[in-house]
N, C-alpha and C positions, 0 to 999 in steps of 0.2 A: 583277599580281604574285601574286595568290592562285592562279590556274590554274597558273602556272609552279611555284609552291611545291608544289601538289598533285601535279603530274606528277613533280616531283623526288622527293617523298616516295614516290609510288607506285613510281617506278623503284628507289629504294633498298630498298623492301620486297621487290620482285621479285628484286633482286640478292642481298639477304640470304637470301631463301628459297631461291634457287638454290644459294647457298653451303652452306646448312644441309642441303639435301636429301641430298647424299651421306653426310654425317655421320649424319643420322637413319636413312638407309637402312642404313648400316653398323651402327648400333646395333641396328636391328631384325634385321639378318641375323646379328648376333653369336651369339645363342642358337641360330639355325638352323645356323650353321657349327659351333658347339660340339656341337650335337646330331649333326651329321654326323660330327664327329670321334669322338663317343661311339659312334656306330653302327659306325664303323670299328674302334674298340677292342673293341667287342663281339664282332667276328668274329675278333679275334686270340686265339689259345689262351693260357691262363695259363701262366706259366713252369713248366717241369717241375721237380720236386724233384731235388736232386742224387742221383746213383746211389749205391746202398749200396756200401761198400767191398768189393771182390772178395777172395775167399780168396787166400792166397799161391799164386802160380803157380810151380811148380817149373821152374827153368832147365834147359836141355838137359843141361848137365854134371851137374846134380843127378840127373836121371833115369838118365843113363849110369852114373854112379858107383854109384848105388843098385842098379842091375842086377847089380852084382858082389857084393852083400851077401846074406846069408841072409834078411833081413827087409826086403824092398823097401818096402812101405807104411810101415812104421815109420821107415825111413831117410828117405824123402821127407818125411814129416810132420815129423821132427825137424830136418832141414836147412832145409826151406822156412819153418819157423817163425822162422828168423833171416834178416832182410832182407839181410844181407851175403852170403848164399849165392848170390844172383843174379849176383854179380860175383866170387865166390871161385874160386880154382883148387882142385885136388884137395887140396893141403896145407891150404888154408883150410877146405875141407869136413871134413877129418879133425879139425881143431881144433874146429869147430862141433859135430861128433858127440860128441867127448870132453866138451865143455862141457855138452851136453844130458845125458849120462850123469852128470856131476858134479852137475848141478842135481837130478837124480832122487835120487841118493844123499844129497845134503844135505837134501832134503825128507823123505826117509824117516828120517834120523837125528833131525831135529827133531820129526817126528810121534811117533816112538817115545819120545823123551825127554819130550815133553809128556804122552804117555799114562801113563808111569810116575809123573810128577808129579801128574796128575789122580787116580790111584788111590792116592796116598800115604795118604790118610786113610780109605780104604775097607777093608773086610775082604776082602782078596784074598790069594791064594797068594803068600807071600814068595818062593818059588822062581821063580814066573813073573815076578814083578817084577824079580828079579835077572837073569833071562834077557832080559827086554825091555831092561833097562839095558845089558846086554852087546851086544845086537843093535844098539841105538842107536850104541854106540861103534864097532861093526864097520862100520856104514854111514858113520860119520864117517871111518874109515880108508879106506874105498873112495873117498870124496870127495877125500881128500888124495892118494891114489894117482893119481886122474884129473887132479888139478891138476898133479902132477908129470909126467904123460904129456903134458899140453898144453905144458909147458915143454920137454920133449924134442922135441916136434914143431916148436916154434919154432926149436930148434937143429938141426933136420933129423936128429936121432938117433932114427931110427924103430925100431930094435931095442929101445932102452930104453923108448920109448913103448909098444910092444907088451907089454913085461914089466909095466909099470905098469897098463895096462888089464886084462891077464889077472889080475893080483893083485886089482884092484878087483872083478872078477866073482866071485872066490873068497870074499871076506870075508862076504857074506851066507850062504854055504853053511856057514860056521862056526856061525852062529846056528842054522841048521836042525839041524845035527848035535848041538848042545848041547840043543836041545829034545827030540830023539829019545832022548838018553841020560837026561835028567833028568825029562822029562815026555812020555813016549811018547804019541802021538796028540793032543797038545795044541798042536801047531804051528798058530798062528792062520792062517786063510785070508788075512787081510789081509797078513800077513808073507810068505806063499807068493807072493801076487800081486806084492808089492814086489820080492821076490827075482827073479822071472821077468822083470819089467820091466827091472830093472837089467842082468840077464844078457843080454837081447836088445839093449839099447843098447850094452853093451860089445862084443857080437858085431859090431854094425854098425861100431863104431869100429875094431875089429881088422881087419875086412875092408877098410876104406878105408885104414888104415895099411899093409896088405899091398900095396895098389896102389902106394903111395908107395915101398915097399921094392923092388918089382919094377922101378920106373922110375928109381931113384936110382943 
C-alpha cells in the first residue's frame, strides 16, 4: 500500500506542478509583457497640444464688399471681427459696419466723459473741460445716429440710413470747430485720432450702404 500511496502522491505533485506551471510562467511574463507595452508606448508620440485659435478669416463676400470701400483693410478688420459676417449678405455686412462705427462712437463718448470727471478736482482750464464735455455729447449723438441708421437698414430704407451715417461722421467735426474757435491749437491729438477713426468707419458704412442702394 505504501508504494501505491507514494506513486499516487508523486503523480498528484506532478499534476499540480503541471497545472501551476502556466500560471507561474504567466506571472513571470507579466512584467515582461508590461515592459513590452511600456516600450511600445515609449515610441508613441505624446499628444499634440490643441492648435491656437486662428485669426478671423474674411469670407469671400467680405473681401468683395470691402473692395468697394475707400478703406479696405479697416473694412475687412471691422467686418471679420463679427463672427456673423461669414454668413451675412451685403445688407447684414452693412449693419455690422454701422454697429462697429456705433461702438467706436460710444467708446469715445465714454472716454471723454470719464476724462472730464477725472479732471474735475484738478487745476485745469475750465474752457477745455467744457469743450471736452461737449465733445463727449457729440460722440454720444453720433452713436445715436448710427443706431438709427441700423434701424433704417433693417427696414431696407437705405437713403435714410445714409443720412444718419453721414450725420454721425459730422458730429466730431463740431467738436474740432469749437476747439479751433475757443482754444486754437489746443485740439488734443487723441481727439483728432478719435475723429479720424469714426470718420473712416462711417465712410466704410456709407460705401456698403451705397452698394445696397444700387441693387435695390
